[in-house]
VEXLUMLO-256907 format. One record per residue: x, y, z of N, C-alpha, C, CB in turn; residue number from 1; residue in three letters. Coordinates in steps of 0.05 Angstrom, whole numbers, padded with zeros to 5 digits. Glycine has a CB too. Example, Ala and Ser with C-alpha at 12.3 -4.5 7.8 and 13.67 -1.06 7.14 Angstrom:
// VEXLUMLO-256907
R    n.x    n.y    n.z   ca.x   ca.y   ca.z    c.x    c.y    c.z   cb.x   cb.y   cb.z   k   r
R  00264 -00114  00156  00246 -00090  00156  00264 -00066  00156  00226 -00089  00181   1 Ala
R  00257 -00045  00142  00273 -00021  00143  00258  00001  00157  00282 -00012  00114   2 Ser
// end
This chain:
// VEXLUMLO-256907
R    n.x    n.y    n.z   ca.x   ca.y   ca.z    c.x    c.y    c.z   cb.x   cb.y   cb.z   k   r
R -00153 -00415 -00039 -00177 -00432 -00038 -00169 -00461 -00041 -00196 -00423 -00060   1 Met
R -00151 -00469 -00024 -00143 -00496 -00024 -00167 -00514 -00019 -00121 -00501 -00003   2 Asn
R -00167 -00537 -00031 -00189 -00556 -00027 -00211 -00553 -00047 -00199 -00554  00001   3 Gly
R -00209 -00533 -00065 -00229 -00529 -00085 -00218 -00539 -00112 -00238 -00499 -00087   4 Thr
R -00236 -00542 -00131 -00227 -00551 -00157 -00222 -00527 -00176 -00248 -00570 -00170   5 Arg
R -00224 -00503 -00165 -00219 -00480 -00181 -00189 -00477 -00187 -00230 -00454 -00167   6 Met
R -00181 -00470 -00212 -00153 -00465 -00217 -00144 -00439 -00203 -00148 -00462 -00248   7 Pro
R -00119 -00438 -00195 -00109 -00415 -00180 -00116 -00388 -00192 -00079 -00418 -00177   8 Asn
R -00113 -00386 -00218 -00117 -00360 -00231 -00146 -00350 -00229 -00109 -00362 -00260   9 Glu
R -00165 -00368 -00225 -00192 -00359 -00222 -00199 -00350 -00194 -00211 -00382 -00230  10 Ser
R -00180 -00350 -00176 -00185 -00341 -00149 -00184 -00310 -00147 -00164 -00353 -00130  11 Trp
R -00171 -00298 -00166 -00167 -00269 -00165 -00193 -00253 -00164 -00150 -00260 -00188  12 Cys
R -00212 -00260 -00181 -00237 -00245 -00182 -00253 -00247 -00156 -00254 -00254 -00205  13 Glu
R -00258 -00271 -00145 -00272 -00271 -00119 -00257 -00257 -00097 -00277 -00300 -00111  14 Pro
R -00231 -00259 -00098 -00214 -00245 -00078 -00219 -00215 -00080 -00185 -00251 -00082  15 Phe
R -00218 -00204 -00104 -00221 -00175 -00107 -00249 -00166 -00099 -00216 -00167 -00136  16 Ser
R -00269 -00182 -00103 -00297 -00175 -00095 -00300 -00176 -00065 -00316 -00194 -00108  17 Leu
R -00283 -00190 -00051 -00286 -00192 -00022 -00272 -00169 -00007 -00275 -00218 -00012  18 Ser
R -00257 -00152 -00021 -00242 -00131 -00008 -00259 -00108  00001 -00220 -00121 -00027  19 Leu
R -00250 -00095  00023 -00263 -00071  00033 -00254 -00047  00017 -00256 -00067  00063  20 Gly
R -00264 -00023  00025 -00259  00001  00010 -00229  00008  00006 -00273  00024  00023  21 Lys
R -00214  00008  00028 -00186  00015  00026 -00170 -00006  00010 -00173  00018  00054  22 Ala
R -00177 -00032  00015 -00163 -00053  00001 -00170 -00053 -00029 -00171 -00081  00013  23 Ala
R -00195 -00045 -00036 -00202 -00043 -00064 -00185 -00021 -00078 -00232 -00037 -00068  24 Lys
R -00181  00001 -00064 -00165  00022 -00074 -00136  00012 -00079 -00165  00046 -00055  25 Ser
R -00126 -00003 -00060 -00099 -00014 -00062 -00098 -00033 -00086 -00090 -00030 -00037  26 Trp
R -00119 -00050 -00089 -00120 -00070 -00111 -00120 -00057 -00138 -00145 -00088 -00107  27 Phe
R -00136 -00035 -00141 -00139 -00022 -00167 -00112 -00009 -00177 -00160  00000 -00165  28 Arg
R -00094 -00002 -00158 -00069  00010 -00167 -00048 -00011 -00175 -00058  00028 -00145  29 Gln
R -00054 -00036 -00171 -00036 -00057 -00179 -00035 -00060 -00209 -00043 -00084 -00166  30 Leu
R -00012 -00069 -00220 -00011 -00074 -00249 -00032 -00096 -00256  00017 -00082 -00258  31 Pro
R -00043 -00095 -00281 -00063 -00115 -00290 -00052 -00143 -00287 -00071 -00109 -00319  32 Lys
R -00027 -00147 -00294 -00015 -00173 -00292 -00016 -00184 -00264  00015 -00172 -00302  33 Lys
R -00011 -00167 -00244 -00013 -00175 -00216 -00042 -00181 -00208 -00001 -00154 -00198  34 Thr
R -00061 -00165 -00218 -00089 -00169 -00211 -00099 -00196 -00222 -00105 -00146 -00222  35 Gln
R -00087 -00206 -00243 -00098 -00230 -00256 -00083 -00256 -00250 -00098 -00226 -00286  36 Leu
R -00060 -00254 -00236 -00044 -00277 -00230 -00044 -00281 -00200 -00015 -00275 -00240  37 Arg
R -00055 -00304 -00191 -00058 -00309 -00162 -00031 -00310 -00148 -00072 -00335 -00158  38 Trp
R -00011 -00321 -00161  00016 -00323 -00148  00027 -00295 -00142  00035 -00339 -00165  39 Ser
R  00024 -00277 -00161  00033 -00249 -00157  00016 -00234 -00137  00034 -00235 -00184  40 Leu
R -00011 -00237 -00141 -00030 -00223 -00124 -00027 -00231 -00094 -00058 -00228 -00133  41 Leu
R -00025 -00257 -00089 -00023 -00266 -00061  00003 -00256 -00049 -00025 -00296 -00059  42 Ser
R  00024 -00256 -00065  00050 -00247 -00055  00050 -00218 -00048  00072 -00253 -00076  43 Ser
R  00040 -00200 -00065  00040 -00172 -00059  00020 -00165 -00037  00033 -00155 -00084  44 Val
R -00002 -00180 -00035 -00021 -00176 -00013 -00008 -00182  00014 -00046 -00194 -00017  45 Phe
R  00006 -00205  00016  00019 -00212  00041  00041 -00192  00048  00031 -00240  00039  46 Leu
R  00056 -00183  00027  00077 -00163  00032  00065 -00137  00042  00093 -00158  00006  47 Glu
R  00044 -00128  00030  00032 -00102  00037  00018 -00102  00063  00013 -00093  00015  48 Tyr
R  00001 -00123  00068 -00016 -00123  00091 -00005 -00138  00115 -00042 -00134  00084  49 Tyr
R  00014 -00156  00111  00023 -00173  00133  00052 -00171  00141  00017 -00202  00127  50 Cys
R  00068 -00157  00125  00097 -00157  00130  00104 -00142  00155  00111 -00145  00107  51 Ser
R  00088 -00122  00163  00095 -00106  00186  00073 -00107  00207  00100 -00077  00178  52 Gln
R  00061 -00131  00210  00038 -00134  00228  00045 -00128  00257  00027 -00161  00226  53 Tyr
R  00071 -00130  00264  00079 -00126  00292  00083 -00096  00299  00104 -00141  00298  54 Asp
R  00079 -00078  00279  00082 -00050  00283  00054 -00037  00285  00098 -00037  00261  55 Gln
R  00052 -00015  00300  00027  00000  00300  00025  00014  00273  00026  00020  00323  56 Thr
R  00000  00022  00266 -00004  00035  00241  00012  00061  00239 -00035  00041  00237  57 Ala
R  00013  00076  00262  00028  00101  00262  00058  00096  00258  00024  00116  00288  58 Gln
R  00069  00075  00271  00097  00069  00267  00103  00062  00238  00106  00046  00285  59 Thr
R  00085  00046  00226  00088  00038  00198  00088  00063  00180  00066  00019  00189  60 Arg
R  00071  00083  00186  00070  00107  00170  00095  00123  00173  00045  00124  00178  61 Tyr
R  00103  00128  00198  00126  00145  00202  00153  00132  00195  00127  00154  00231  62 Phe
R  00154  00106  00193  00179  00093  00185  00179  00084  00156  00183  00069  00204  63 Ser
R  00159  00091  00141  00158  00083  00113  00181  00095  00097  00131  00091  00100  64 Ala
R  00193  00078  00081  00214  00087  00063  00208  00077  00035  00242  00076  00073  65 Arg
R  00217  00093  00016  00214  00085 -00012  00231  00061 -00018  00220  00109 -00031  66 Arg
R  00220  00040 -00030  00235  00016 -00036  00252  00020 -00061  00215 -00008 -00041  67 Lys
R  00273  00005 -00063  00290  00006 -00086  00274  00001 -00111  00314 -00013 -00084  68 Glu
R  00277  00017 -00131  00262  00015 -00157  00232  00019 -00155  00267 -00012 -00169  69 Asn
R  00223  00030 -00132  00194  00036 -00129  00188  00063 -00142  00185  00035 -00099  70 Glu
R  00169  00064 -00159  00161  00089 -00172  00150  00108 -00150  00140  00085 -00194  71 His
R  00155  00134 -00153  00147  00153 -00132  00117  00153 -00128  00156  00181 -00140  72 Ile
R  00101  00149 -00149  00072  00148 -00146  00064  00123 -00130  00059  00147 -00174  73 Cys
R  00077  00101 -00135  00071  00077 -00119  00077  00081 -00090  00086  00053 -00130  74 Asp
R  00100  00094 -00084  00107  00099 -00057  00087  00117 -00043  00135  00113 -00055  75 Phe
R  00078  00138 -00057  00059  00157 -00045  00032  00143 -00041  00056  00182 -00063  76 Leu
R  00024  00126 -00059 -00001  00111 -00055  00001  00093 -00030 -00008  00093 -00080  77 Leu
R  00024  00080 -00027  00028  00063 -00004  00029  00080  00021  00055  00047 -00007  78 Arg
R  00042  00103  00020  00043  00120  00043  00015  00131  00051  00062  00144  00038  79 Leu
R -00001  00137  00031 -00028  00146  00037 -00045  00124  00049 -00042  00156  00011  80 Asn
R -00040  00099  00041 -00054  00076  00053 -00046  00073  00082 -00047  00051  00038  81 Gly
R -00020  00077  00088 -00011  00075  00116 -00024  00098  00132  00020  00078  00117  82 Tyr
R -00026  00122  00120 -00038  00144  00134 -00068  00139  00141 -00036  00170  00118  83 Ala
R -00082  00127  00121 -00110  00120  00126 -00113  00100  00149 -00124  00109  00100  84 Arg
R -00095  00080  00148 -00096  00059  00169 -00090  00071  00197 -00077  00037  00162  85 Ala
R -00072  00091  00197 -00065  00103  00223 -00083  00126  00231 -00036  00114  00221  86 Ala
R -00103  00131  00213 -00122  00154  00218 -00108  00180  00220 -00139  00148  00243  87 Lys
R -00088  00184  00203 -00072  00209  00202 -00084  00226  00180 -00042  00203  00197  88 Ile
R -00090  00251  00186 -00102  00269  00167 -00080  00278  00148 -00116  00293  00181  89 Gln
R -00078  00267  00124 -00057  00274  00106 -00065  00293  00084 -00045  00249  00093  90 Tyr
R -00090  00301  00083 -00100  00319  00063 -00105  00347  00074 -00126  00308  00050  91 Glu
R -00099  00351  00100 -00103  00377  00112 -00085  00398  00100 -00099  00375  00143  92 Ala
R -00095  00423  00100 -00079  00444  00088 -00056  00450  00108 -00096  00470  00083  93 Glu
R -00032  00452  00097 -00009  00460  00112  00006  00481  00095  00010  00436  00119  94 Val
R  00021  00499  00108  00036  00519  00093  00052  00505  00071  00054  00536  00111  95 Pro
R  00053  00517  00047  00065  00505  00024  00095  00498  00029  00063  00523  00000  96 Lys
R  00110  00516  00040  00138  00512  00045  00143  00489  00064  00152  00537  00055  97 Leu
R  00127  00488  00086  00130  00467  00105  00123  00440  00093  00111  00472  00130  98 Gln
R  00102  00438  00077  00094  00413  00065  00116  00403  00045  00067  00415  00051  99 Ala
R  00126  00422  00029  00146  00415  00010  00172  00405  00023  00153  00439 -00008 100 Thr
R  00181  00419  00044  00206  00410  00057  00201  00384  00072  00216  00431  00076 101 Ser
R  00178  00380  00084  00173  00355  00098  00172  00331  00078  00146  00356  00113 102 Ser
R  00159  00334  00056  00158  00313  00036  00186  00307  00025  00138  00320  00013 103 Ile
R  00201  00328  00018  00228  00324  00007  00245  00310  00027  00240  00351  00000 104 Ser
R  00244  00317  00052  00260  00304  00073  00251  00275  00077  00259  00319  00099 105 Cys
R  00225  00271  00077  00215  00244  00081  00223  00225  00059  00184  00244  00083 106 His
R  00222  00235  00034  00229  00218  00011  00260  00213  00012  00222  00232 -00015 107 Ile
R  00275  00233  00020  00304  00229  00022  00312  00212  00046  00318  00256  00023 108 Ala
R  00294  00207  00064  00300  00191  00088  00313  00207  00110  00318  00169  00080 109 Gly
R  00308  00233  00110  00319  00250  00131  00297  00263  00146  00338  00272  00119 110 Thr
R  00303  00279  00165  00283  00294  00180  00288  00324  00176  00283  00287  00210 111 Thr
R  00267  00340  00176  00270  00369  00172  00285  00382  00194  00243  00383  00168 112 Pro
// end
């Protein structure tokens, strides 16, 4: 909000209120410190939503890799966000063995 007299840290609340459903879900999973600091929030927002803008949503989903030091839950939340953006049905029932081996291979960075 350049050009306003608002301090940077007060930009976080209006920003969060302007988010759509998927982005609100992404925002809620961020650490509180990130939600309250504009410098951190703007950085993670740009990284998450703009870093791979030249890829299709499906390419981003299928090429997703767990980042170094990224908690597995954070990776799966990010992967689910990519699936929603690509309109990939990720909650469909699949045989248990197939789902387990696919997830294990995907996390390890290999293919089944």
